[in-house]
DRENVEX-744688 format. One record per residue (C-alpha): residue number from 1; residue in one letter; x, y, z. Coordinates in steps of 0.25 Angstrom, whole numbers, plus 5000, padded with zeros to 4 digits. Layout:
// residues N
(NUM 'a' (X Y Z))
...
// end
This chain:
// residues 384
(1 'm' (5101 4821 4987))
(2 'k' (5095 4821 4973))
(3 'i' (5082 4830 4972))
(4 'l' (5074 4833 4960))
(5 'h' (5065 4844 4961))
(6 'l' (5053 4846 4951))
(7 'c' (5048 4859 4948))
(8 's' (5040 4862 4935))
(9 's' (5047 4875 4932))
(10 'v' (5060 4882 4939))
(11 'd' (5059 4895 4930))
(12 'p' (5060 4906 4940))
(13 'a' (5049 4913 4933))
(14 't' (5039 4903 4937))
(15 'g' (5040 4906 4953))
(16 'g' (5042 4900 4965))
(17 'p' (5044 4884 4964))
(18 'a' (5054 4887 4953))
(19 'n' (5062 4898 4961))
(20 'v' (5062 4890 4973))
(21 'l' (5067 4878 4967))
(22 'a' (5078 4886 4960))
(23 'r' (5083 4890 4973))
(24 'l' (5081 4876 4980))
(25 's' (5087 4867 4972))
(26 'p' (5101 4874 4971))
(27 'a' (5101 4874 4987))
(28 'q' (5098 4859 4986))
(29 'a' (5110 4857 4976))
(30 'a' (5119 4865 4984))
(31 'l' (5116 4855 4996))
(32 'g' (5123 4844 4985))
(33 'h' (5110 4839 4981))
(34 'd' (5106 4833 4967))
(35 'v' (5096 4843 4963))
(36 't' (5087 4841 4950))
(37 'i' (5076 4850 4946))
(38 'v' (5066 4845 4935))
(39 't' (5057 4856 4929))
(40 'l' (5048 4857 4916))
(41 'd' (5054 4871 4913))
(42 't' (5061 4871 4898))
(43 'p' (5075 4877 4898))
(44 'd' (5071 4892 4895))
(45 'r' (5064 4893 4909))
(46 'v' (5076 4887 4917))
(47 'e' (5087 4896 4911))
(48 't' (5087 4905 4923))
(49 'v' (5087 4895 4933))
(50 'r' (5095 4883 4926))
(51 'p' (5110 4889 4928))
(52 'r' (5107 4891 4943))
(53 'l' (5102 4878 4945))
(54 'e' (5113 4871 4938))
(55 'k' (5124 4879 4944))
(56 'a' (5118 4874 4959))
(57 'g' (5118 4860 4953))
(58 'v' (5103 4859 4951))
(59 'r' (5099 4851 4939))
(60 'l' (5088 4855 4930))
(61 'v' (5079 4847 4923))
(62 'h' (5069 4851 4912))
(63 'p' (5064 4850 4899))
(64 't' (5068 4855 4885))
(65 't' (5055 4860 4881))
(66 'p' (5041 4864 4887))
(67 'v' (5033 4852 4893))
(68 'g' (5018 4851 4890))
(69 'l' (5009 4842 4898))
(70 'a' (5009 4832 4888))
(71 'r' (5025 4829 4888))
(72 'a' (5025 4832 4904))
(73 'r' (5025 4819 4908))
(74 'g' (5035 4813 4899))
(75 'v' (5045 4826 4901))
(76 'v' (5043 4825 4917))
(77 'r' (5048 4811 4917))
(78 's' (5059 4813 4908))
(79 'l' (5063 4826 4916))
(80 'm' (5062 4818 4930))
(81 'd' (5071 4807 4924))
(82 'd' (5082 4817 4919))
(83 'g' (5081 4823 4934))
(84 'm' (5082 4809 4940))
(85 's' (5094 4804 4930))
(86 's' (5104 4804 4941))
(87 'g' (5095 4796 4949))
(88 'a' (5083 4797 4957))
(89 'p' (5082 4810 4966))
(90 'd' (5080 4808 4980))
(91 'v' (5069 4818 4982))
(92 'g' (5061 4825 4972))
(93 'h' (5054 4839 4974))
(94 'i' (5043 4844 4966))
(95 'h' (5040 4859 4966))
(96 'g' (5025 4862 4962))
(97 'l' (5013 4854 4959))
(98 'w' (5004 4858 4947))
(99 'q' (5013 4855 4936))
(100 'a' (5017 4844 4929))
(101 'l' (5031 4841 4933))
(102 'p' (5027 4840 4949))
(103 'h' (5017 4830 4944))
(104 'l' (5023 4822 4936))
(105 'g' (5037 4822 4943))
(106 's' (5031 4817 4956))
(107 'g' (5026 4805 4949))
(108 'v' (5040 4802 4943))
(109 'f' (5045 4804 4958))
(110 'r' (5034 4795 4964))
(111 'k' (5038 4784 4952))
(112 'r' (5052 4785 4956))
(113 'g' (5051 4784 4970))
(114 'v' (5058 4798 4972))
(115 'p' (5051 4806 4985))
(116 'y' (5048 4819 4982))
(117 'v' (5042 4832 4989))
(118 'f' (5031 4842 4983))
(119 'r' (5033 4857 4985))
(120 'p' (5019 4862 4980))
(121 'c' (5024 4876 4979))
(122 'g' (5011 4882 4985))
(123 'm' (5003 4874 4974))
(124 'l' (4994 4866 4984))
(125 'd' (4991 4881 4992))
(126 'p' (4975 4881 4992))
(127 'a' (4977 4895 4986))
(128 'v' (4984 4891 4975))
(129 'm' (4975 4879 4973))
(130 's' (4964 4888 4971))
(131 'm' (4971 4897 4960))
(132 's' (4969 4894 4946))
(133 'g' (4968 4879 4942))
(134 't' (4962 4874 4955))
(135 'l' (4953 4863 4948))
(136 'k' (4966 4858 4941))
(137 'k' (4975 4859 4953))
(138 'r' (4964 4850 4961))
(139 'a' (4963 4840 4950))
(140 'f' (4978 4839 4949))
(141 'l' (4980 4837 4963))
(142 'a' (4969 4826 4964))
(143 'l' (4973 4819 4951))
(144 'r' (4989 4821 4953))
(145 'g' (4993 4831 4963))
(146 'r' (4991 4824 4975))
(147 'r' (4997 4811 4972))
(148 'd' (5009 4818 4967))
(149 'i' (5010 4826 4981))
(150 'n' (5006 4814 4989))
(151 'g' (5017 4807 4981))
(152 'a' (5028 4815 4988))
(153 'q' (5035 4814 5001))
(154 'g' (5034 4829 5005))
(155 'm' (5027 4841 5002))
(156 'h' (5038 4853 5002))
(157 'f' (5030 4866 5007))
(158 't' (5037 4880 5010))
(159 't' (5029 4885 5019))
(160 't' (5019 4880 5031))
(161 't' (5008 4887 5025))
(162 'e' (5009 4880 5012))
(163 'r' (5010 4867 5020))
(164 'd' (4998 4871 5028))
(165 'l' (4989 4874 5015))
(166 'v' (4992 4861 5008))
(167 'k' (4990 4852 5021))
(168 'p' (4974 4851 5019))
(169 'm' (4977 4843 5006))
(170 'g' (4982 4831 5015))
(171 'l' (4994 4828 5004))
(172 's' (5003 4817 5010))
(173 'p' (5017 4822 5008))
(174 'k' (5024 4827 5020))
(175 'p' (5025 4842 5021))
(176 'f' (5039 4850 5022))
(177 'v' (5038 4865 5024))
(178 'i' (5052 4870 5018))
(179 'p' (5052 4885 5014))
(180 'n' (5056 4890 5000))
(181 'g' (5070 4897 5001))
(182 'v' (5080 4907 4995))
(183 'e' (5094 4906 4990))
(184 'w' (5100 4917 5000))
(185 'a' (5112 4917 4991))
(186 'e' (5104 4926 4982))
(187 'f' (5101 4934 4994))
(188 'e' (5115 4937 4998))
(189 'a' (5118 4944 4985))
(190 'l' (5106 4952 4982))
(191 'p' (5106 4965 4973))
(192 'e' (5111 4977 4980))
(193 'r' (5100 4984 4988))
(194 'g' (5095 4995 4981))
(195 's' (5099 4992 4967))
(196 'y' (5084 4990 4962))
(197 'r' (5080 5003 4968))
(198 'a' (5091 5010 4961))
(199 's' (5089 5003 4948))
(200 's' (5074 5005 4948))
(201 'g' (5074 5019 4953))
(202 'i' (5065 5016 4964))
(203 'g' (5075 5022 4974))
(204 'd' (5070 5022 4989))
(205 'r' (5056 5020 4986))
(206 'p' (5048 5009 4994))
(207 'l' (5049 4997 4986))
(208 'v' (5041 4984 4987))
(209 'v' (5045 4972 4978))
(210 'f' (5035 4960 4973))
(211 'f' (5045 4950 4969))
(212 's' (5040 4936 4963))
(213 'r' (5032 4932 4951))
(214 'v' (5021 4942 4946))
(215 'h' (5010 4934 4947))
(216 'q' (4994 4935 4952))
(217 'k' (4997 4928 4964))
(218 'k' (5007 4937 4969))
(219 'g' (4998 4946 4973))
(220 'l' (5001 4958 4965))
(221 'd' (4987 4962 4963))
(222 'l' (4988 4964 4978))
(223 'l' (5001 4971 4978))
(224 'l' (5000 4982 4967))
(225 'p' (4986 4988 4974))
(226 'a' (4993 4988 4988))
(227 'f' (5006 4994 4984))
(228 'a' (4998 5004 4978))
(229 'k' (4991 5006 4990))
(230 'g' (5000 5004 5002))
(231 'a' (5015 5008 4996))
(232 'p' (5020 5021 4997))
(233 'e' (5018 5029 4984))
(234 'd' (5032 5028 4979))
(235 'a' (5035 5014 4983))
(236 'v' (5038 5004 4971))
(237 'l' (5034 4991 4969))
(238 'v' (5042 4981 4962))
(239 'l' (5037 4967 4956))
(240 'v' (5048 4959 4953))
(241 'g' (5044 4945 4945))
(242 'p' (5040 4938 4933))
(243 'g' (5026 4939 4929))
(244 'e' (5016 4937 4917))
(245 'e' (5016 4948 4907))
(246 'g' (5001 4950 4908))
(247 'y' (5000 4950 4923))
(248 'v' (5012 4960 4924))
(249 'a' (5004 4969 4914))
(250 's' (4991 4969 4924))
(251 'l' (5000 4973 4937))
(252 'r' (5006 4984 4930))
(253 'a' (4993 4988 4925))
(254 'e' (4987 4987 4940))
(255 'a' (5000 4994 4946))
(256 'a' (4997 5006 4936))
(257 'g' (4983 5006 4939))
(258 'l' (4986 5007 4954))
(259 'g' (4996 5019 4951))
(260 'i' (5008 5011 4955))
(261 'g' (5013 5008 4941))
(262 'd' (5025 5017 4942))
(263 'r' (5028 5010 4955))
(264 'v' (5027 4995 4951))
(265 'v' (5039 4989 4945))
(266 'f' (5038 4975 4938))
(267 't' (5052 4969 4936))
(268 'g' (5048 4956 4930))
(269 'm' (5057 4945 4934))
(270 'i' (5071 4947 4939))
(271 'q' (5082 4937 4938))
(272 'g' (5094 4934 4947))
(273 'a' (5099 4942 4958))
(274 'e' (5092 4954 4953))
(275 'r' (5079 4950 4956))
(276 'f' (5080 4953 4971))
(277 'a' (5084 4968 4968))
(278 'p' (5072 4974 4969))
(279 'v' (5068 4965 4982))
(280 'v' (5081 4970 4988))
(281 'd' (5077 4984 4988))
(282 'a' (5062 4983 4990))
(283 'd' (5057 4986 5003))
(284 'l' (5047 4976 5003))
(285 'f' (5043 4963 4996))
(286 'c' (5028 4960 4992))
(287 'l' (5022 4948 4989))
(288 'p' (5007 4948 4992))
(289 's' (5004 4935 4985))
(290 'y' (4990 4928 4985))
(291 'q' (4998 4914 4987))
(292 'e' (5012 4911 4989))
(293 'n' (5017 4898 4994))
(294 'f' (5030 4903 4999))
(295 'g' (5035 4916 4993))
(296 'v' (5050 4914 4989))
(297 'a' (5050 4929 4985))
(298 'v' (5047 4932 4999))
(299 'v' (5059 4925 5005))
(300 'e' (5068 4931 4993))
(301 'a' (5063 4945 4997))
(302 'l' (5066 4943 5011))
(303 'a' (5078 4938 5008))
(304 'a' (5082 4951 5000))
(305 'g' (5079 4958 5013))
(306 't' (5065 4963 5009))
(307 'p' (5054 4962 5018))
(308 'a' (5041 4956 5013))
(309 'l' (5026 4959 5012))
(310 'i' (5018 4947 5007))
(311 's' (5003 4942 5008))
(312 'd' (4999 4930 5017))
(313 'q' (4997 4921 5005))
(314 'v' (5013 4920 5004))
(315 'n' (5016 4908 5012))
(316 'i' (5027 4912 5020))
(317 'f' (5021 4925 5025))
(318 'q' (5020 4920 5039))
(319 'd' (5034 4917 5040))
(320 'v' (5037 4932 5034))
(321 'v' (5029 4938 5044))
(322 'e' (5034 4931 5056))
(323 'a' (5049 4934 5051))
(324 'g' (5046 4948 5052))
(325 'v' (5050 4950 5037))
(326 'g' (5037 4954 5030))
(327 'r' (5022 4956 5031))
(328 'a' (5010 4948 5025))
(329 't' (4996 4953 5021))
(330 'r' (4984 4946 5015))
(331 'c' (4982 4947 5000))
(332 'e' (4974 4960 5001))
(333 'v' (4979 4975 4995))
(334 'd' (4977 4982 5006))
(335 'e' (4984 4973 5016))
(336 'i' (4996 4974 5007))
(337 'a' (4995 4989 5004))
(338 'd' (4994 4991 5020))
(339 'a' (5008 4982 5022))
(340 'l' (5015 4990 5011))
(341 'r' (5012 5003 5017))
(342 'e' (5016 4998 5030))
(343 'm' (5029 4991 5027))
(344 'l' (5034 5001 5016))
(345 't' (5032 5012 5027))
(346 'd' (5044 5008 5036))
(347 'r' (5056 5003 5026))
(348 'd' (5066 5003 5036))
(349 'a' (5057 4991 5043))
(350 'l' (5055 4984 5031))
(351 'r' (5071 4984 5028))
(352 'a' (5072 4978 5042))
(353 'm' (5060 4967 5039))
(354 'g' (5069 4964 5025))
(355 'a' (5081 4962 5033))
(356 'r' (5074 4952 5042))
(357 'g' (5069 4945 5031))
(358 'r' (5082 4943 5024))
(359 'v' (5088 4937 5037))
(360 'w' (5074 4928 5038))
(361 'a' (5075 4924 5023))
(362 'e' (5090 4919 5024))
(363 'e' (5087 4911 5037))
(364 't' (5074 4904 5032))
(365 'f' (5074 4903 5017))
(366 'd' (5089 4901 5013))
(367 'w' (5089 4888 5005))
(368 't' (5102 4883 5010))
(369 'r' (5093 4881 5023))
(370 'i' (5080 4877 5017))
(371 'v' (5086 4866 5008))
(372 'd' (5091 4858 5021))
(373 'r' (5077 4857 5025))
(374 'i' (5072 4852 5010))
(375 'd' (5083 4842 5012))
(376 'a' (5077 4836 5025))
(377 'm' (5064 4837 5017))
(378 'y' (5069 4828 5007))
(379 'a' (5075 4818 5018))
(380 'r' (5061 4817 5023))
(381 'v' (5054 4815 5011))
(382 'k' (5065 4803 5007))
(383 'a' (5062 4797 5019))
(384 's' (5048 4797 5019))
// end
């Protein structure tokens, strides 16, 4: 099957959609599919992911220089022509919504008669719609977005929560709920347990890890005071992930003001397998996001054997709680603090919860299992 993915960026630093596609597409190529990704990334932004994709047999098509709005239409058409140079794809898969590439690319798919699926990546969640740019988003939907979406043969949601939140919009494509996954091979060769604790001097102290983009929506303004209030006095909080310099500086200042500046570590972005070293050694992973369409980082932490404490705004929270591999709270400092206090009191129970989480993650979120469900979605879309 020829599959053409559209994603505005595959740069890992941009977050979820890019990181998901960077793992989905190799899993599809491994099944023998002809997979191409069209992106608006410039060469410097794909340096870290290109070798991995090309080794897996995934073709990457992108511009050589930055693309402004004035040039977007012509560049997208040219890139799409390049992506279809070996013949029209059997199906298109669009990741994202607001950017130029999903809009213009969906028009090319319709013109060429290519069936396509939209993965909105949480961008239609009412919470996201109410964030910055609300009027622009609503105008875009009214003028262009609904036509783009309703021209699709399918909508790819990653949780039932996302599907149910979007349902009142009355969109016409058939909904499919298929979760994001992880590349299980990464979790069969994890960093040696204890290596991060040894290299960082943490020793056997309680360790809580945040593993995601350092961004305002991730609830770090809740986590820092909750950690100061609820975690043991010798506990360490490690924040792993990229973030804007100004925002990171504000968090450092907040931690210092709370009296925990010497117990909060900012690692920045860690590449490769070593990014999991702090997670493997953690007693607990924490992600108190204000809104999270799926939460791949949650699954990655569980796959590394670390239990999760997340907010009830992370859309897989019900699955995590029902599987007995973590807890969920509201986005309130006191609730998060209480959960930290209770969970870190019994580190043996956390280790047992983490072991269950690793088994659950492999059985539920291994991409090799999920791509079969995506193939079935494509078959339904092609037949519609």
